[in-house]
C-alpha positions in Angstrom: -67.5 -92.7 -3.1 -64.2 -91.6 -1.9 -63.9 -94.6 0.3 -64.7 -96.9 -2.6 -62.2 -95.3 -4.8 -59.5 -95.4 -2.1 -59.9 -99.2 -1.9 -58.6 -99.3 -5.5 -59.6 -101.7 -8.2 -57.9 -104.8 -9.7 -58.3 -104.0 -13.3 -55.5 -106.1 -14.5 -55.7 -109.8 -13.9 -52.5 -111.8 -14.8 -53.5 -114.6 -17.0 -50.1 -115.6 -18.4 -48.5 -118.9 -17.8 -45.4 -119.7 -15.8 -42.2 -117.7 -16.4 -39.9 -118.6 -19.3 -37.2 -120.0 -17.0 -37.0 -121.3 -13.5 -35.0 -119.7 -10.6 -31.9 -121.8 -11.4 -32.0 -121.0 -15.1 -33.5 -124.3 -16.2 -36.4 -124.8 -18.5 -39.9 -124.2 -17.1 -42.0 -127.1 -16.2 -44.5 -128.3 -18.8 -47.7 -126.3 -18.7 -50.9 -128.2 -17.9 -53.8 -127.3 -20.1 -56.3 -127.9 -17.3 -54.4 -125.4 -15.0 -54.3 -122.8 -17.8 -58.0 -123.1 -18.4 -58.8 -122.8 -14.8 -56.6 -119.7 -14.4 -58.2 -118.1 -17.4 -61.7 -118.8 -16.1 -60.8 -117.6 -12.6 -59.2 -114.5 -14.1 -62.3 -113.8 -16.3 -64.6 -114.0 -13.3 -62.4 -111.8 -11.2 -62.2 -109.2 -14.0 -66.0 -109.3 -14.4 -66.5 -108.5 -10.7 -63.6 -106.4 -9.8 -63.2 -104.1 -12.8 -64.6 -100.9 -11.4 -63.3 -101.1 -7.8 -64.5 -102.5 -4.5 -67.8 -100.7 -4.6 -68.7 -102.3 -7.9 -67.6 -105.7 -6.7 -69.9 -105.5 -3.6 -72.8 -104.3 -5.7 -72.2 -107.1 -8.2 -72.2 -109.8 -5.5 -75.5 -108.4 -4.1 -76.9 -108.5 -7.7 -76.0 -112.2 -7.9 -78.2 -113.1 -5.0 -80.9 -110.6 -5.8 -81.2 -112.1 -9.4 -81.3 -115.6 -7.9 -84.3 -114.5 -5.7 -86.2 -113.2 -8.8 -85.5 -116.4 -10.8 -86.5 -118.8 -8.0 -89.6 -116.9 -7.2 -90.6 -116.8 -10.9 -90.1 -120.6 -11.2 -92.1 -121.2 -8.0 -95.0 -118.9 -9.0 -95.1 -120.2 -12.6 -95.6 -123.8 -11.3 -98.4 -122.5 -9.0 -100.3 -119.9 -10.9 -100.0 -120.8 -14.6 -99.5 -124.4 -15.7 -101.2 -126.0 -12.7 -104.7 -124.8 -13.6 -106.8 -125.0 -16.8 -106.3 -122.5 -19.5 -109.3 -120.3 -18.8 -108.5 -120.1 -15.1 -104.8 -119.5 -15.9 -105.8 -116.4 -17.9 -107.8 -115.1 -15.0 -105.0 -115.7 -12.5 -102.4 -114.1 -14.8 -104.6 -111.1 -15.4 -105.1 -110.6 -11.6 -101.3 -111.1 -11.1 -100.6 -108.4 -13.7 -103.0 -105.9 -12.2 -101.6 -106.5 -8.7 -98.2 -105.7 -10.2 -99.0 -102.4 -11.7 -101.6 -101.0 -9.4 -99.5 -99.5 -6.6 -96.6 -98.1 -8.6 -98.2 -94.7 -9.0 -97.8 -94.4 -5.2 -94.6 -96.3 -4.6 -92.7 -94.7 -7.4 -92.8 -91.0 -6.2 -92.2 -92.1 -2.6 -89.1 -94.1 -3.3 -87.7 -91.4 -5.6 -88.1 -88.7 -2.9 -86.4 -91.0 -0.3 -83.4 -91.7 -2.5 -83.0 -88.0 -3.5 -83.4 -86.5 0.0 -81.3 -89.2 1.8 -78.7 -90.7 -0.6 -77.2 -92.5 2.4 -80.5 -94.5 2.6 -79.7 -96.2 -0.7 -77.7 -99.1 0.9 -80.4 -99.5 3.5 -83.1 -99.7 0.8 -81.1 -102.5 -0.9 -80.8 -104.5 2.3 -84.4 -104.0 3.3 -85.6 -105.1 -0.1 -83.5 -108.3 0.1 -84.7 -109.1 3.6 -88.3 -108.3 2.8 -88.2 -110.7 -0.2 -86.7 -113.4 1.9 -89.5 -113.1 4.5 -92.3 -113.0 1.8 -90.9 -116.0 0.0 -90.8 -118.0 3.2 -94.4 -117.0 4.0 -95.4 -118.0 0.4 -94.1 -121.5 1.0 -97.0 -122.1 3.5 -99.6 -120.1 1.6 -99.6 -121.8 -1.9 -103.2 -122.7 -1.8 -104.4 -119.5 -0.2 -105.6 -116.2 -1.7 -102.7 -114.6 0.3 -100.4 -115.9 -2.5 -101.4 -113.0 -4.7 -100.5 -110.1 -2.3 -97.4 -112.0 -1.4 -96.4 -112.2 -5.1 -97.2 -108.5 -5.4 -94.9 -107.7 -2.5 -92.1 -109.7 -4.0 -92.4 -107.9 -7.3 -92.5 -104.5 -5.7 -89.4 -105.2 -3.6 -87.6 -106.5 -6.7 -88.3 -103.1 -8.4 -87.0 -101.4 -5.3 -83.7 -103.3 -5.7 -83.5 -102.5 -9.4 -84.0 -98.7 -8.8 -81.6 -98.4 -5.9 -79.0 -100.5 -7.8 -79.2 -98.2 -10.8 -79.0 -95.1 -8.6 -76.0 -96.4 -6.8 -74.0 -97.7 -9.8 -72.4 -94.3 -10.8 -71.3 -93.8 -7.2 -70.0 -97.3 -6.8 -67.6 -97.1 -9.8 -64.1 -96.0 -9.0 -64.0 -94.1 -12.3 -67.5 -93.0 -13.2 -67.2 -93.5 -17.0 -68.4 -96.0 -19.5 -71.7 -96.4 -17.7 -73.3 -98.3 -20.5 -70.5 -100.9 -20.3 -70.8 -101.1 -16.5 -74.6 -101.6 -16.8 -73.9 -104.4 -19.3 -71.4 -106.1 -17.0 -74.0 -106.1 -14.2 -76.6 -107.5 -16.5 -74.2 -110.2 -17.6 -73.5 -111.1 -14.0 -77.3 -111.2 -13.4 -77.8 -113.5 -16.4 -75.1 -115.9 -15.3 -76.4 -116.1 -11.7 -80.0 -116.4 -12.9 -79.1 -119.3 -15.1 -77.4 -121.1 -12.3 -80.3 -120.3 -9.9 -82.7 -121.6 -12.6 -81.0 -125.0 -12.6 -81.4 -125.3 -8.8 -84.9 -124.0 -9.0 -86.2 -126.5 -11.5 -84.5 -129.3 -9.6 -86.2 -128.1 -6.4 -89.5 -127.8 -8.3 -89.2 -131.4 -9.5 -88.4 -132.7 -6.0 -90.5 -130.6 -3.7 -93.1 -128.9 -6.0 -93.4 -125.0 -5.9 -92.3 -124.9 -2.3 -88.8 -125.9 -3.2 -87.9 -122.9 -5.4 -89.6 -120.5 -2.9 -87.5 -121.9 0.0 -84.3 -121.4 -2.0 -85.5 -117.9 -2.8 -85.8 -117.1 0.9 -82.3 -118.3 1.5 -80.9 -116.3 -1.4 -82.7 -113.2 0.0 -80.9 -113.6 3.3 -77.6 -113.8 1.4 -78.4 -110.7 -0.6 -79.2 -108.8 2.6 -75.9 -109.9 4.2 -73.8 -108.9 1.3 -75.7 -105.7 0.8 -74.7 -104.7 4.3 -71.1 -104.7 3.1 -71.7 -102.0 0.6 -70.1 -98.7 1.8 -72.5 -95.8 2.1 -72.1 -92.9 -0.3 -69.8 -90.2 1.0 -70.9 -86.9 2.6 -70.5 -85.0 -0.7 -73.5 -86.5 -2.3 -75.6 -86.0 0.9 -74.6 -82.3 1.1 -75.4 -81.6 -2.5 -78.8 -83.3 -2.2 -79.8 -80.9 0.6 -78.2 -77.8 -0.9 -79.6 -78.0 -4.4 -83.1 -76.4 -4.8 -85.9 -79.0 -4.7 -87.4 -78.1 -8.1 -89.4 -80.4 -10.3 -87.2 -82.8 -12.3 -87.2 -82.1 -16.0 -85.3 -84.7 -18.1 -83.5 -83.6 -21.2 -85.5 -84.1 -24.4 -83.3 -86.9 -25.7 -83.8 -88.8 -22.4 -87.6 -88.3 -22.5 -87.8 -89.6 -26.1 -85.5 -92.6 -25.3 -87.7 -93.4 -22.3 -90.8 -93.5 -24.3 -89.2 -95.6 -27.0 -87.7 -98.0 -24.4 -91.1 -98.3 -22.8 -92.4 -99.3 -26.2 -89.8 -102.1 -26.5 -90.8 -103.2 -23.0 -94.5 -103.3 -23.9 -93.9 -105.4 -27.0 -91.7 -107.6 -24.9 -94.6 -108.3 -22.5 -97.1 -108.8 -25.3 -94.9 -111.3 -27.1 -94.0 -113.3 -24.0 -97.6 -113.8 -22.9 -98.8 -114.4 -26.5 -96.3 -117.2 -26.9 -96.9 -118.6 -23.4 -100.7 -119.0 -24.0 -100.1 -120.4 -27.5 -97.8 -123.0 -26.0 -100.3 -123.9 -23.3 -103.1 -124.2 -25.9 -101.0 -126.7 -27.8 -100.5 -128.8 -24.7 -96.9 -127.7 -24.0 -95.3 -128.7 -20.7 -93.7 -126.6 -18.1 -90.3 -127.5 -19.5 -91.3 -126.0 -22.9 -92.3 -122.8 -21.2 -89.0 -122.9 -19.3 -87.1 -123.3 -22.6 -89.0 -120.2 -23.9 -87.9 -118.2 -20.9 -84.4 -119.6 -21.2 -84.1 -118.3 -24.8 -85.4 -114.9 -23.8 -82.8 -114.8 -21.0 -80.1 -115.9 -23.5 -81.1 -113.1 -25.8 -80.7 -110.6 -22.9 -77.4 -112.2 -22.1 -76.3 -111.7 -25.7 -77.3 -108.0 -25.5 -75.2 -107.5 -22.4 -72.2 -108.7 -24.4 -73.0 -106.7 -27.5 -73.9 -103.4 -25.9 -70.3 -102.5 -24.7 -69.0 -102.9 -28.3 -72.0 -100.9 -29.7 -71.5 -98.2 -27.2 -68.1 -97.4 -28.6 -69.5 -97.0 -32.1 -73.0 -95.6 -31.9 -75.1 -93.4 -29.7 -77.5 -94.7 -27.1 -80.5 -93.4 -29.1 -79.5 -95.5 -32.1 -79.4 -98.6 -30.0 -83.0 -98.0 -29.0 -84.0 -97.6 -32.6 -82.2 -100.9 -33.4 -84.2 -102.6 -30.6 -87.5 -101.5 -32.1 -86.4 -102.6 -35.5 -85.3 -106.0 -34.2 -88.6 -106.5 -32.5 -90.6 -105.7 -35.6 -88.5 -107.9 -37.9 -88.5 -110.9 -35.5 -92.3 -110.7 -35.1 -93.0 -110.6 -38.8 -90.6 -113.5 -39.5 -92.0 -115.7 -36.7 -95.5 -115.1 -38.0 -94.6 -116.6 -41.3 -93.2 -119.8 -39.9 -94.7 -120.2 -36.5 -93.8 -123.2 -34.4 -91.8 -124.0 -31.2 -88.5 -123.2 -32.9 -89.9 -119.9 -34.3 -91.3 -119.0 -30.8 -87.9 -119.7 -29.2 -86.1 -117.6 -31.8 -88.7 -114.8 -31.3 -88.2 -114.9 -27.5 -84.5 -114.7 -28.0 -84.8 -111.7 -30.3 -87.2 -110.0 -27.9 -84.6 -110.6 -25.1 -81.9 -109.0 -27.2 -84.1 -106.0 -28.1 -85.0 -105.4 -24.5 -81.5 -105.8 -23.3 -80.1 -103.3 -25.8 -82.8 -100.7 -25.2 -82.7 -100.9 -21.4 -78.9 -100.9 -21.0 -78.5 -98.0 -23.5 -81.2 -96.0 -21.8 -79.8 -96.6 -18.3 -76.4 -95.4 -19.4 -77.9 -92.3 -21.1 -79.9 -91.4 -17.9 -76.9 -92.0 -15.6 -74.6 -89.8 -17.5 -77.2 -87.0 -18.0 -79.0 -86.7 -14.7 -77.1 -85.4 -11.7 -76.6 -87.7 -8.7 -78.9 -85.7 -6.5 -81.9 -86.3 -8.8 -81.0 -89.7 -10.1 -83.3 -91.5 -7.7 -86.4 -89.8 -8.9 -85.4 -90.2 -12.5 -84.8 -93.9 -12.2 -88.0 -94.4 -10.2 -90.0 -92.6 -12.9 -88.4 -94.7 -15.7 -88.7 -98.0 -13.9 -92.3 -97.3 -13.1 -93.0 -96.4 -16.8 -91.3 -99.6 -17.9 -93.3 -101.8 -15.5 -96.5 -100.2 -16.6 -95.6 -100.7 -20.2 -94.8 -104.4 -19.7 -98.1 -105.0 -17.9 -100.0 -103.0 -20.6 -98.4 -105.2 -23.3 -98.9 -108.5 -21.4 -102.5 -107.8 -20.4 -103.7 -107.7 -24.1 -103.1 -111.4 -25.0 -104.1 -112.4 -21.5 -107.7 -111.0 -21.6 -108.1 -111.2 -25.4 -107.3 -114.7 -26.8 -105.4 -114.0 -30.1 -104.3 -116.4 -32.8 -100.5 -116.4 -32.9 -100.4 -115.2 -36.5 -102.6 -112.2 -35.8 -100.9 -111.3 -32.6 -97.4 -111.4 -34.2 -98.6 -109.3 -37.1 -100.0 -106.7 -34.8 -96.8 -106.7 -32.7 -94.7 -106.3 -35.8 -96.8 -103.4 -37.1 -96.8 -101.7 -33.7 -93.0 -101.9 -33.3 -92.5 -100.6 -36.8 -94.8 -97.7 -36.2 -93.1 -96.9 -32.9 -89.7 -96.9 -34.6 -90.9 -94.5 -37.3 -92.3 -92.1 -34.7 -89.2 -92.2 -32.6 -86.8 -91.6 -35.5 -89.0 -88.7 -36.7 -89.0 -87.2 -33.2 -85.2 -87.4 -33.1 -84.9 -85.7 -36.4 -87.0 -82.7 -35.2 -84.7 -80.1 -33.6 -85.7 -79.1 -30.1 -87.1 -75.6 -29.8 -84.7 -73.2 -27.9 -87.6 -71.7 -26.1 -88.5 -74.8 -24.3 -87.7 -75.1 -20.6 -84.1 -76.3 -20.1 -83.6 -79.6 -18.3 -82.8 -79.7 -14.6 -79.1 -80.5 -14.7 -77.3 -78.2 -12.3 -74.3 -80.5 -12.1 -72.0 -81.4 -15.0 -72.5 -84.7 -16.7 -70.5 -87.6 -15.3 -68.2 -89.6 -17.6 -66.9 -89.0 -21.0 -69.6 -88.2 -23.6 -69.2 -88.2 -27.3 
């Protein structure tokens, strides 16, 4: 971390026009609108990547290519596993896909958490290995589209994607030159991911049109190589973090009560997110929608998440993270009820966007709360546990409309009632004071960043 901070950051990006006078005292040359717009755009991009120091910039570039891999793989597998088969067979394939996603997390989660906590210097290596592994698996999938090997390959791609997400969240507080405003830093990374995912989606759908599902998967393999190359440029955490990880007693991690409650509520948002996405997807397929319609649904969900990444930094300055999670549950419930009254493609797209906003607000708020509460030496286990819980929650929500065909009106009503009930329970739990006799959380180090 010291090495990252020593590199400095370029927080201020000059965006002003030319000086008021020239060197000989004459009037300045006329300003060209195109040049001004280009400078402003370039300055905005530089500020997005470089605010936070060299470590954050390298992590952000790695995130660009990692998100591209996820997007391209999703496009390639969607064209293979979902719309290319009849509805009944698609449900069976999706159910198997979901089960393959969640089955091994009970083993992988604790192992990854222990590795990151016992050897913080391995964080960069895990990022690189995850990127290289996804590149290899995507390349193999190009030649196994018609084989049963496609399912374990897809499973491996998803697991390695989760490995990247966990290690990225673990590294972020160490990558920042000034470890504060973690919610805003998470939101900035999310916004970078959304932009890169949108660009990758354009190339992915073009490749899908020209070369079938092999096109996006081949591009994903190339993006994985780029992510591994740029991941190698990330400096390793300094020796302080390594020494603390070995000197602190290896006791069981106990999260603060506020973090545990926020984790459960955020998992609820994620479960409803998975339920609504699969419910809408099968409803669109039942009505004969095309792959482009499903892509539009995913695009609106991504746009909602992008909007959340821009809203959260402003919300973080005004409200606590717990209240953001409450707002996410409230938005999910309200959007489901409204869409159930006027269901159609427009309502489905609006609901997907609302679900994207809700998940983005809840996830970014929770990540910032956990990063600022849990010490660096235990952050790997904490993030592994939470990401595992969120993955299981998403699959649990998505499996319901997959195995039980539900009318859209009934499914939306159930989702709205469930989100409303989860909101009431969470608010009630927040209002109940914690008992002083309960075991104190495992936080031997002071909290990082400025807390309200």
